[in-house]
N, C-alpha and C positions, 0 to 999 in steps of 0.2 A: 501521550501522542509521540513524544520523542522516542520512547522505547519501541513503539510499533513501527515508526519510520526506519529506525536502524535495523529492526528485525527483518523487514523485507529486503533492505539493502544487503544485508549479510547473506540472506538466502540467494539473492541474485549473484553475489560474488562467488558463492559456493558452486553455482551452476552457470559460470561465466559465459560459455559459448551460447547457451540457450538464451541467456539474458540479452546478450549483444544482438542475437537474431530477432529480438522483439517478442519473445514468447512470454515475457512477464508484463507486457503492456496491458493495463486495465484502467479504464476511466472511472471517475467518480460515478456512483449509482449503477454501474454495471453489475449484473449478477455474478456471483462467485462461479468460476469455471467448474465444470465437471470433468471427470476423466481421471486417469491414473498416472498421467505424466508428472514429472517432478514440478514443472512450473504450475500446472493446474492444482496439484496438491498444495504446494506452497502458498499460492494465492488464496485458495479456499480456506486454508488454516489461518492465514493472516487476516483476511476479511472477517472471519469468525471471531478472532481475538478482539479486533477493533469493535465489532458490533456487540460483542458480549461484555465489553468492559467500559465503553464510552457511550453516553447517552446519544442515540441516533448516530452512532459512529459509522464512518465510511472512509474509504481510502482509494487512492489511485497511484499508479506507478507507470511512468512513461519514460522510455529511453529514446534518445535522439543523438546519434553520432557518439556513442559511448558516455553521454551525459545522462544521468538518471535524475528525474524529478519525482520525488515522493511527496504526496500530500495526505495528511490525516485530518479528517474533519469531524466535528462533534457539536452537539447542542449544549451550550454553556449558560443557558438562561437561568438555571438553578443557582449559579454562582454570580449572577448579575451580568453575564456576558451576552453575546449574541447567539442566535440560533445556528450560525454557521462559523464558529471559531475554527481556525485552520492552522496547522503547522506544516511548513514546507521545508524539505531537505533536498539539496542538489549535491550530487557527487559524481565523480568519474569512475567508471568500472575499470 
């Protein structure tokens, strides 16, 4: 989860102007965006990585005044955890 949170954060930093404009905002349980823009491609790849590697994995990235909050969520019941374990990362762009 930590790796995936940093992954999208680095993608946002690489496309700073678009990230600050809010083009990377995606809420938990939103469908992966379609299209060929860099943010749409980055988000679709990122959500695919999470879903493909974490049980019931999902993620969200929200920016507010240059502060990004990234959350990665997964089902951890196999390891004795809850169905909605979550890792959160906050950073300034």
